[in-house]
C-alpha positions as CSV (number, residue, x, y, z in Angstrom):
1,X,7.2,16.7,-1.6
2,X,4.1,14.9,-2.8
3,X,0.8,14.1,-1.0
4,X,1.0,10.3,-0.8
5,X,-2.7,10.1,0.1
6,X,-3.5,11.6,-3.3
7,X,-2.0,8.6,-5.1
8,X,-4.3,6.0,-6.5
9,X,-3.2,2.8,-4.7
10,X,-3.5,0.6,-7.9
11,X,-1.8,3.0,-10.3
12,X,1.9,2.4,-11.3
13,X,4.3,5.1,-10.0
14,X,7.3,6.3,-11.9
15,X,10.1,8.1,-10.0
16,X,12.9,9.5,-12.2
17,X,15.8,11.7,-11.1
18,X,19.5,12.3,-11.1
19,X,21.9,10.3,-9.1
20,X,21.8,10.9,-5.3
21,X,18.6,12.9,-5.5
22,X,16.5,10.9,-3.0
23,X,14.5,8.7,-5.4
24,X,14.8,5.5,-3.3
25,X,13.7,7.2,-0.1
26,X,10.6,8.5,-1.9
27,X,9.8,5.0,-3.2
28,X,10.1,3.5,0.3
29,X,7.7,6.1,1.6
30,X,5.2,5.2,-1.0
31,X,5.6,1.5,-0.2
32,X,5.1,2.2,3.5
33,X,2.0,4.1,2.8
34,X,0.3,2.0,0.1
35,X,2.4,-1.1,-0.6
36,X,4.0,-2.1,-3.9
37,X,7.1,-3.5,-5.4
38,X,10.1,-1.3,-6.2
39,X,11.3,-1.9,-9.8
40,X,14.8,-0.8,-10.9
41,X,15.1,1.6,-13.8
42,X,18.8,2.2,-13.6
43,X,20.9,0.7,-16.4
44,X,24.0,0.1,-14.2
45,X,22.2,-1.1,-11.1
46,X,21.1,-4.2,-13.0
47,X,24.7,-5.6,-12.9
48,X,25.7,-8.0,-10.2
49,X,29.3,-6.7,-9.8
50,X,28.6,-3.2,-8.7
51,X,26.4,-3.2,-5.6
52,X,28.2,-0.3,-3.9
53,X,29.6,1.7,-6.8
54,X,26.2,1.8,-8.6
55,X,24.5,2.9,-5.4
56,X,22.1,-0.1,-5.4
57,X,19.6,0.0,-2.4
58,X,21.3,-1.3,0.8
59,X,20.1,-4.4,2.5
60,X,18.1,-2.5,5.1
61,X,16.0,-0.9,2.2
62,X,15.5,-4.3,0.6
63,X,14.3,-5.6,3.9
64,X,11.6,-3.0,4.0
65,X,10.1,-3.6,0.6
66,X,10.4,-6.1,-2.3
67,X,13.0,-4.9,-4.9
68,X,13.4,-6.4,-8.4
69,X,15.9,-6.1,-11.2
70,X,18.8,-5.1,-9.0
71,X,22.0,-7.0,-9.6
72,X,20.3,-9.7,-11.6
73,X,22.5,-9.5,-14.7
74,X,26.1,-10.9,-15.1
75,X,28.8,-8.4,-15.6
76,X,29.6,-9.7,-19.1
77,X,26.0,-9.9,-20.3
78,X,24.4,-7.4,-22.7
79,X,21.3,-5.8,-21.2
80,X,19.4,-3.2,-23.3
81,X,16.3,-1.1,-22.8
82,X,14.5,-3.7,-24.8
83,X,15.5,-6.4,-22.3
84,X,14.4,-4.1,-19.5
85,X,10.9,-3.5,-21.0
86,X,10.4,-7.3,-21.4
87,X,11.3,-7.7,-17.7
88,X,9.0,-4.9,-16.5
89,X,6.0,-5.8,-18.7
90,X,4.6,-8.6,-16.4
91,X,4.5,-6.2,-13.4
92,X,2.1,-3.9,-15.3
93,X,-0.4,-6.8,-15.5
94,X,0.2,-8.3,-12.1
95,X,-1.4,-7.7,-8.7
96,X,1.9,-6.2,-7.4
97,X,1.7,-2.4,-8.0
98,X,5.0,-1.3,-9.5
99,X,6.9,1.6,-8.2
100,X,9.5,2.1,-11.0
101,X,12.6,4.0,-9.8
102,X,15.8,5.1,-11.5
103,X,17.9,7.6,-13.3
104,X,18.1,6.1,-16.8
105,X,15.9,8.5,-18.8
106,X,15.8,6.2,-21.8
107,X,14.1,3.5,-19.8
108,X,11.3,5.8,-18.8
109,X,10.8,7.3,-22.2
110,X,10.7,3.8,-23.8
111,X,8.2,2.7,-21.2
112,X,5.9,5.7,-21.6
113,X,6.5,6.7,-25.3
114,X,7.4,3.3,-26.9
115,X,10.6,1.7,-28.1
116,X,11.8,1.8,-31.7
117,X,12.5,-1.6,-33.2
118,X,16.1,-1.0,-34.2
119,X,18.1,-3.9,-35.6
120,X,20.8,-5.2,-33.4
121,X,24.4,-4.2,-34.0
122,X,26.6,-7.0,-35.4
123,X,29.4,-8.0,-33.0
124,X,32.2,-7.2,-35.4
125,X,30.8,-3.7,-36.0
126,X,30.5,-3.1,-32.2
127,X,34.1,-4.2,-31.8
128,X,35.2,-1.9,-34.6
129,X,33.4,1.0,-32.9
130,X,35.0,0.2,-29.5
131,X,38.4,0.2,-31.1
132,X,37.8,3.6,-32.8
133,X,36.5,5.2,-29.6
134,X,39.6,3.9,-27.7
135,X,42.0,5.2,-30.4
136,X,40.2,8.4,-31.6
137,X,37.6,9.2,-29.0
138,X,33.9,9.1,-29.4
139,X,34.0,12.5,-31.1
140,X,35.3,10.8,-34.2
141,X,32.1,8.8,-34.5
142,X,30.0,11.9,-33.7
143,X,31.6,13.8,-36.6
144,X,30.2,11.2,-39.0
145,X,26.6,11.5,-37.9
146,X,24.0,13.5,-39.8
147,X,22.6,16.8,-38.6
148,X,19.2,15.4,-37.6
149,X,20.7,12.7,-35.5
150,X,23.0,15.2,-33.8
151,X,19.9,17.3,-33.0
152,X,18.0,14.4,-31.4
153,X,20.6,12.6,-29.4
154,X,22.7,13.6,-26.3
155,X,25.9,14.4,-28.2
156,X,27.9,14.5,-25.0
157,X,27.0,11.0,-24.1
158,X,29.6,8.6,-25.6
159,X,27.3,5.6,-25.4
160,X,24.4,7.4,-27.2
161,X,26.8,8.7,-29.9
162,X,28.3,5.2,-30.5
163,X,24.9,3.6,-30.7
164,X,23.7,6.1,-33.3
165,X,26.9,5.5,-35.3
166,X,26.5,1.8,-35.1
167,X,22.8,1.9,-36.3
168,X,23.7,4.2,-39.2
169,X,26.7,2.0,-40.3
170,X,24.8,-1.3,-39.9
171,X,21.5,-0.3,-41.5
172,X,22.4,2.5,-43.8
173,X,19.6,4.6,-42.1
174,X,19.9,7.1,-39.3
175,X,18.7,6.1,-35.8
176,X,15.8,8.6,-36.0
177,X,14.4,6.8,-39.0
178,X,13.8,3.8,-36.8
179,X,12.7,5.9,-33.8
180,X,10.0,7.6,-35.9
181,X,8.4,4.2,-36.5
182,X,8.1,3.5,-32.8
183,X,5.1,1.3,-31.7
184,X,2.7,2.3,-28.9
185,X,4.1,2.3,-25.3
186,X,3.4,-0.4,-22.9
187,X,2.6,2.2,-20.2
188,X,1.2,5.5,-21.5
189,X,2.2,8.3,-19.3
190,X,-1.4,9.2,-18.5
191,X,-1.9,5.7,-16.9
192,X,0.7,6.3,-14.3
193,X,1.7,8.8,-11.5
194,X,4.9,10.2,-12.8
195,X,7.4,12.2,-10.7
196,X,10.8,13.6,-11.5
197,X,13.2,14.8,-8.7
198,X,14.0,18.5,-9.1
199,X,17.1,18.7,-6.9
200,X,19.0,21.9,-6.3
201,X,22.3,21.7,-8.2
202,X,24.7,22.8,-5.4
203,X,22.9,20.6,-2.9
204,X,23.1,17.6,-5.2
205,X,26.8,18.2,-5.9
206,X,27.6,18.2,-2.2
207,X,25.6,14.9,-1.8
208,X,27.5,13.4,-4.7
209,X,30.9,14.2,-3.1
210,X,29.8,12.9,0.3
211,X,28.3,9.7,-1.2
212,X,31.4,8.7,-3.1
213,X,33.5,9.0,0.1
214,X,30.8,6.8,1.7
215,X,31.1,4.3,-1.2
216,X,34.8,4.0,-0.5
217,X,34.1,3.3,3.1
218,X,31.5,0.7,2.2
219,X,33.8,-1.3,-0.1
220,X,33.8,0.3,-3.6
221,X,37.5,-0.2,-3.8
222,X,37.2,-3.9,-3.0
223,X,34.5,-4.2,-5.7
224,X,37.0,-2.7,-8.2
225,X,39.7,-5.2,-7.0
226,X,37.3,-8.1,-7.7
227,X,36.8,-6.7,-11.3
228,X,40.4,-6.0,-12.0
229,X,41.7,-9.5,-13.1
230,X,39.6,-9.6,-16.3
231,X,38.7,-5.9,-16.6
232,X,37.2,-5.0,-20.0
233,X,36.4,-1.3,-20.4
234,X,34.2,-2.1,-23.4
235,X,31.6,-4.0,-21.4
236,X,28.4,-2.1,-20.5
237,X,28.9,-3.0,-16.9
238,X,32.3,-1.2,-16.9
239,X,30.6,2.1,-17.5
240,X,29.7,2.4,-13.8
241,X,30.6,5.8,-12.7
242,X,33.9,5.6,-10.7
243,X,34.8,2.2,-12.0
244,X,37.4,3.3,-14.6
245,X,38.9,5.7,-12.1
246,X,39.3,3.1,-9.3
247,X,40.7,0.5,-11.8
248,X,43.3,3.1,-12.9
249,X,44.3,3.6,-9.2
250,X,44.6,-0.2,-8.7
251,X,46.8,-0.4,-11.8
252,X,49.1,2.3,-10.4
253,X,48.2,4.9,-13.0
254,X,46.9,7.4,-10.5
255,X,46.6,8.1,-6.8
256,X,43.5,7.3,-4.8
257,X,42.9,11.0,-4.1
258,X,43.1,11.7,-7.9
259,X,40.7,8.8,-8.6
260,X,38.3,10.0,-6.0
261,X,38.3,13.5,-7.5
262,X,37.9,12.3,-11.1
263,X,35.1,10.0,-10.1
264,X,33.3,12.8,-8.3
265,X,33.6,15.0,-11.4
266,X,32.3,12.2,-13.6
267,X,29.3,11.7,-11.3
268,X,28.5,15.4,-11.4
269,X,28.8,15.5,-15.2
270,X,26.5,12.4,-15.3
271,X,24.0,14.1,-13.1
272,X,24.1,17.2,-15.3
273,X,23.3,15.0,-18.4
274,X,20.4,13.4,-16.5
275,X,19.0,16.8,-15.5
276,X,19.2,17.9,-19.1
277,X,17.4,14.8,-20.3
278,X,14.6,15.2,-17.7
279,X,14.1,18.8,-18.5
280,X,13.8,18.1,-22.3
281,X,11.9,14.8,-22.2
282,X,9.8,14.9,-19.0
283,X,8.1,18.3,-19.1
284,X,4.8,16.7,-18.4
285,X,6.0,14.8,-15.3
286,X,5.3,16.3,-11.8
287,X,8.4,17.8,-10.3
288,X,9.3,16.9,-6.7
289,X,11.4,19.5,-5.0
290,X,13.5,18.5,-2.0
291,X,14.7,20.6,0.9
292,X,18.2,21.9,0.4
293,X,19.3,22.0,4.1
294,X,22.6,20.2,4.7
């Protein structure tokens, strides 16, 4: 763990890590020791409709410290990394010391390395991309990207592949062209205390399995039922891990045990992608190793 006494009390703290790795507990420890406001950096925890399934902090955690940008976005609303940066920026200038916590690596790299000014995707092009992915799979879009783009993006992440395809199709220029013109970051890494959770894979996988069972006990299935009447798999909020699997169960397309197993597998795959991102993009961040006892 880290020496909390070594932290500068007025310096922003960044805590990145894969799902279920203990980020929120560390943030609460820092608040208890030095104060601060906990700022969400998870792209799915911003949506109001998935409190349980996105593993947002429980009410007892929110009672211990101020939390912001959790569940503040409508399920049908677009919310990009650019929106998030605009939301976070005031906290970097305020008297409330931000403790920024989450598993969305792109949020952290945009914060500390800058965000490319990429033109927005036209709505009709986004719809065309969604249709192709539904009919052909995201690999069809991936096959149309240039080699440099494939080298730079997470080619196993459907959202990143589709975004790169949309940019190329809309602008005629690859996404890395825009990324290479990135302006200065609003929080340079050296101006923060930056930590990344370095969880043991087997320990993490067991926690993931146990946590999904706990989510079911806490109402994840009821959340899915509330989303079922106007379910739209193309919405960003619908990408919550476990949501498509529970919706499939509610539609009678699978059993609950099968949905649980598929959701657990999806969560493990997501955590693997997160760890890969952190290893490649956060080499200068301080690693925080957790005990692996059960």
